[in-house]
Steps between C-alpha positions, in 0.01 A plus 500: 500500500202392703673655814505851361189483282163429665131533373220637705161417327207760493299453812182678382249238372308745292812592302506231221771639280748671724789717381860411618720716724873442501627613846865544585553508873686301773392145586377598844251751359264251325218648705483773232450230230218364705359840531487547124366148450209586723446819278437268198830441332730195421837600660838390399754570775861534415725516802685838474773582538662159408743366762869523416517111487183454279579234232335714220588840400224779484514481121428119498225543749332783302524275186302228684256748630436633149419150381250446781337835416469408131355160604230656716391710189335777721556854554730566786642774734843542663554605876855550620637592835856645511581431124845605385573662169705213382219243589240717342690513168546120510134454578402694190736333271419147617122546498501675170260226337243538776513884522208523248276360779648720774229749596614680822810533723535602859850569651530535893820687594727409202868483595611767257519869436400495139217353287705256286304175456215622711296651222398239235336605173266310262558442130360840420741683735243568767566448874356183652313645792718508809475621852788576733476496869800688653630571849516875525890459532516396130501858395729447192289225358187687567631814318597302202145378466312819563484627138342170387202568724424788244349381181688767312826329571402141391600552138169394362136618525278351765124474452289694748328175628842336569662481839858634548733212421772608758387569854748567787413505877725586780452405863661686795704336771496150375783262409656481142688187589341268565211640297240619750224256434736215618511649845130435575260194461284506197125535609423151376762361737370664809308287754294606800726577786814569289703793616579727202716808464317799591751733344258742328719584207558127410141421554402788274746418230419126494121565483520771229754318282292186505185686383702697231648170379157344460375820333762434225437120488125516490511759224734288265455149614174465693327345659212736542264450793159669546586634851181684536300194448709308752474784756109522455472123535691532828281772642190313380602189707585745793181713513227329306558119540688562827688184443845493669629193292400638179661829591822323582490306173567840311827551685851355480629220743642760741295815475450782749257776568576805705224746604744765584317722758378202720778249392250235457519226232751208479832377367513158349224270404388373836493844674317665215255216441425522873452873480264490189292206660457633851558880483397600139233279351207314664536221768220251518445217754469469885846359566659844539360630836663847453341545161132523602363131544218396278512806274677634197761749614567775247837684515407725197166670542238387255435860359864558414595668171840526342537774225799519297591868431806429287711216389863477374603172343867415458686195385507331845259698710180701537455805700127574589358824664171405665220605722373245750158567638279313755309529832715380788277216599777250572849492660706550183821325601712633220394869530395528868625213708359500845242773427134392560251583233352848523250482225638827349544549125869520400684588182874435471741627227746209414790416288596136423813371343463157361811327361485182288751219418406321189119474501453503887493772757839529702403776752258774578582829683183687613524849621218725630410801722478335834482840690204604282327174562539524861366865488199372314414250785555769767811313635744779422432874561635687189423841631867583590668270256562514116243231459179491295222239498245436220638797315803300393332238295259769364798704373646202330168453302447874443850665484368814326189539702658464860720780622852435578719630790203497753751355762761746415434783745766724344352478160350840523856649559611446143183637336590775251876429516684468158536148361777560237 
């Protein structure tokens, strides 16, 4: 039994009472178990499907799994990959005693065209919350689930504060068999220098389905992390204390940062720690001749301001819309690498996507208007280009007060034309 059933303990120290996830997926895919252990769960991995020469039947295995779940005595969730109707029905029947503690189910690409065994109800006849991740080729199964996404077809009333219990997502141009997440490394398994698939559809489906899965699990099983506090602690270490080591302490073991317009940042602990220490925060000491001997070399100007215009907080990430202000009194390696200080005042409209794994930052993607920044410094002539300078951040702050379409020279041509 130990060869087909393995436990991965919760890897997040701040989570003291983790819920349990039962994951059914192939033996060579335990990276996904490690992924969810690093999200704050105890994971029971059942090798699935069982090999033809396995000494135990699926029924026997599920009976043993049920005993372990009852022994744990905690709420639990179910994640399956390529589950068949027959095995789904067996799973429900053999886990009957522990179904009272089942709080959420997630099915990736079930190997079926109907919903038998895939939809579990509680003692009151209400659906245990479930999310389906389907390849777009699974049209028949998708069609059979569509009505259940409408509360009117659930067969019972749903309070207005409740989430829809059945959610279905379809992903284009990805594999049904094997289920598409099994064709890409889980984020927690990727190391600096690894070559990953760059298939945009697979990358999109894997990323979106992971976030949507966590959205369900966090809602019904926890754990709940204060992502805003974690992010603000990170930026405090970056900009106020200017301490590279403390900044890195807020991140996972293999993080990355990508400042998209300049491609500055780093992948993996060593590269990113080097970037933060020598190209983002403050360098002290006289042993680094290129970093201004016998002085403190500031990358970020002292008079900087970082103003949050809006913030969206999800289950595993934050999206910040920001304005960055400063006088260009230093060579800002991350914004303007190789550009000597001009002394000019600059304002930059930015968007940051900050992803978390458990209670640590996994990555940052930072986007900003590089053309507008270069125009403010006089390094780009915007006169014959659809580019604006200081007007861009001003319009972000004052969308109703600043005019639109000032770069659209044909705007006057549509004046007075019907809009219906």
